[in-house]
N, C-alpha and C positions, 0 to 999 in steps of 0.2 A: 504493499500502498503506500504512496505516495500523497504528499499536501502541496497545495496551493495557495500562493500567498494572495491574498485578498486586495483585490484591483484596486486604484485610486479612481476616483472623477476623471483625473486628467487623461487616464490612458483608456483605451478601447479594451474592456472586458475580454475578450478572445484573447486579447496577447497574452493576457493571464493566466488564462484557461489555459492554452498552447505551452506557455513556459511550464506551467505544473504537469501538462501529459508529458512535456520533451525530458522533465526531471524523473517521472515515473519510466523514461524508457520508450516513449513512444516518438517518433520522429515526425517534424511537420509533413514531409513527402508523404507518408503513410497518410496521415491525417486528411491531406487533404485529396492525397487520391482515392482512398478507402471510404475511409466515414464520415467524410462531407461530400455531398452532391455536386455534380459540377455548376449547377447556377450559385452556389454560395459564394460570396464575399463579403470577408471579414468586417467592412464596412455597416454590414445587415445589423452586427450587433452594437452598434454602436447607441441603439435604440432598445429599450429593457424588453422590449416584446421582442425582437430580434435575437437579443442575446439568448434569451429564453429558447427560443426557435433551436438556434445552434448547441447550446446544451444540451435540449433535448437529442438533436439527430445525433453527436456524439457518442453520449449516454446509451442511446439503443444499439446505435450502429457497430462501438466498441464492447457493446456488453458489460457496461459501467451501470452499477447503483445510481440513479438519477439523485437520489435524495442527498446521497452524500458527495458524489460530485459537486453538485450546489452549493453544498459546506465547504470544498475545497479537498475532499477528499478523493484520490484516485484508485478506486479499488473494483473489482468483479464482482458481479452478483455471485453469490453464495447458494450451492446447490447443495440438498436436504440426501443426504445418502449418497453421494456422488462415491463411485469404487475406482480407484487409481491403481492401474497396474504397470509398474515404473521398474525401470533397470536400476541397478544397484547405485546409490550417491544421486540420485534424482528424488526432490521432495516433491510432492503434490504442487507446492506454491509457484516450483517452476513451468508447471504447464497450467496454472490458472487462467492466463489471458487466452491461449489457446482454446482452452475447456471453456471458456465462456464465448468466443465467437463462433465456435463448431456450433455449441448448442443453439444457440440464436440463429442462425443459419440453417441449420436442420430445422427449428420451428417456420420459419419463414418457409422453405420449400414446402413443408407440409402443408400451405394455405392453399399450393397450387398442384396439389398431386390426386387431389377428391377424397384424401385420407376420411375415414370415419373412427374407426379404433384399429389400426391394422395388427392382427394375429397371423402370424403363419403356422404350419403344422413343427412340430417339435421334432419329426423326424426328418433327418438330414436325406434318407433313401428316398423317402416321400417325394422331397423338391427335386430331389437329381432325375427320380421316373418321371417326374412332371415335365422335367426339361426336355428329358430324352426323348419321351415319347411324340414331341413336337415336332420331331426332325433331326435335330443336331447330334453329333455322334458321342458329344464330348458337353462336357459341363465347364465353358469357356469365361471370361471375363464377359464378353458380351450378351448372352443369353444368362448368366445369373443376373446383370445388370436390368433386362428385360424382365425377367422375372419378379426381382425386387419392385419393380415401378409396376409393373401387374399387378402387384399387393399391394400396393399404397404404401410401399416403403422407400423414400427417396433417397438416393444417394448422390452426395456432392462430392467434389475433389476439392480442396482450399491447398494450394500452394505455399503460402506464405502467411506467416503472424507477424505482426509489428514487434512482440517483445517476447522473452522468453523462451523456454524449449518446445517443441511441437511433438506431435504423436504421429505412430501408423495410422490408428484409426480409433475410430469414437461411435459407440451407438449410445442413442439416445431414445427415451420415453418423455414423448410431450403431450399436449394437450389433443393435438388432432392423431399421435398412434406413436409410431416409429420412425426412427430414420438411422441413418449411417452418415458419418464424414470420413472421409478416406484423405491422408495428409502427406504418406509418403510421394515423392517424385521418383521413383523409380519406374523406368520407360517402359520395360517388359510386363505384358499384360499377368505372365503366372504370378510376379510378387504380388501384383496390387489384389488379383484373383484371391489369394489367400486368406489376405487380410479383410477382403470383403466376404468372405466364407467364415473367416472365423468370429468377426462384428454380427453376423446373422445368425451364429451359433449363437451368441448370448442373448438375442430376442428370442430365439423359437425355445431355448433352453429356461426362459422365463428369469434371466438372472436381472431383470430390471424391474421386476416387480415392487420391489421395495427401496429403489432408487432412479433418480431421473437418467444419470449417464454414466458408462463404464467407458475408461477411459485407456486405451493400451498403447503407450510407448512404444514398444518395440514386439511388434509379433511374432512367434518363431521363438523368440527364446526359449529356456527351458521354464515350463510354466511352474510357477510358486505356488498355486491355491488350484480347489477344484475346480473352480469356475474356469481359470484357464485352459486346465487340463478338457474338462468336456467341450470346452468351444475348441479348441485343436480338433481334437476327437472328430467333432462336427463334419469340421472343416474338411479335413481326410476324406469323411465319410462321402459328404455331398460330393466331393471333386474324383474321388477314385472307385467308391462302391463298397468300400471296407474300412471301419474307422481305426484299424490297428494296420494297413498297409505301409511296409518299407521295402523299399528296391535298393538292391545291393551289388555289387561286382565282385568277382572274385581278384580283379587286381585294378590299379588305376586305371582310369577310363582319360582320355584326351577330350579336347572339346568337341571335336570332330567326331569321335567314336561315339559318345554321347548322345550326343543330337541324332547319328543312325539309330542308336538304340532307341531313345526316347520315342522318335518316330514312328519305329516298328512296333513298340510295345504298345504306346498311343494309339494307336489303329487296332488292335488286335484286342485291347482292352476296353475300350470307349472312356481314355482319359488324356487331356490335354496333353501334350508332350512336355510343355515347360512343367507342370505339374511334377509330372515322374522326373526330372532333371533336378528341381530342387527339393525332393524327397530324398532321390537319391543323396545329394550333397549333403542333406540335414544328417544323414542318417550312416554315411560312408565315417568311417575312423578318424581322418583328419578335416572332417569337413570340406569337402572338395567343392568349394562354392565359385571358385576360379573356373575350375571344369564349366561345371552348371551353366554361370554367367557368357561364358563362351558358346556353350551347346546354344543358351536363350539366342543369342544373336546369330548363331548359324538359320535355327529353324523359323524365328522370324524378326530379320533383320531391319524391317522398318515399323516396328513397333512403337506405340507411342501412348500408352496406357493411361494417363493422365487427361489425353485429348478425349479418348474415347470415353470418359466418364463425363466428361462436360458436354460432348458432343449428344448423348443419352439425355441429358439433363435438358438441354437444348430444344430436344424432338417431344420430352415426355411432360414437361412444367408445362401448367397452362397457366402462365404470364399474366394473363387477365384477371385470374381471380387474386393476384398480390398486390397491394396498395403501388402505385407507380413508384412512389420515392423508396421504399421498402425493397421492390423488384429491382432498382437500378444500383442500389448498395450489395443484393446478392451479387449482382450480373458483377459489378465490381471486385466483390469478396473472391469469387470463383474465376474469375478471366474471362466472362462473357461479353463483358462489357460495350466490347467494339463490333461484335457478331450479332447482338441479339436488341430488339426496340421494345420494350416494355408493352409501349402504348399501342405498336402495330400487332401486339397476340394478342 
């Protein structure tokens, strides 16, 4: 939490507000690019009503507590029963800003996807069978995104946070239902596919019944609790058909060899080849992620998973259901501001 100096009558109160936000770690460039709409001019804040409007925009768009911000305190909203799954040395305070922003973005996205109270089957195999029965040969990032959107679970990608550390993924329960934010910037679909499947596991296993948000800083690390183990098992079953499936080889495989093996096994077992490559790397004795990443680049040379998630959001979200200014903020946050016009949707 930071504090702000009380503005004098001789200064524009927005200057003091931004100074306090800078002291808390929020750079002016981020405030102007994401937190404030394009039409905003700081001169508006010379009027008391204009300043109140600017204060409200910043509080809402940064996930800050409005009452405390109006008193000069810079702090995020507090989530009841939030669960933080963090790596050693990282505290919940380190990801509080990312959590607040991602949660608000999911709330906004929920307005535009026709949510009522989105629920999904607790069975990973049921979801896998539903996806495969419609024609795909495997569960990949594209068709899992479609499944989530079809069931009222919006999926957003956020590549940048203004302060603190970020997470790989976040699952949230809002007033509209559930949603997932992915923040990893891995280009390869297979990495983000496992994160998405893991977060969906939290939702379907009802880990959010008594909390608003689950924050996974590094999905794939050795699970530290039963919920993480259950979400990982769910993800593996959804993507491969078996919760404990592990791929191994009698010797070290080069990237080229691994790519060839993964393609062959993927076709035979109806599994995304990239999933096999990462599974092999995770369960090999020396964590062969260099070979796995090399294989992924061979199998999918033009992959751009964050863009795929953004494209699905652009295609599936009903922007007209979201208040224009809030919609524009969501587009700025998710990198779609230059490609989507809220008013035309």
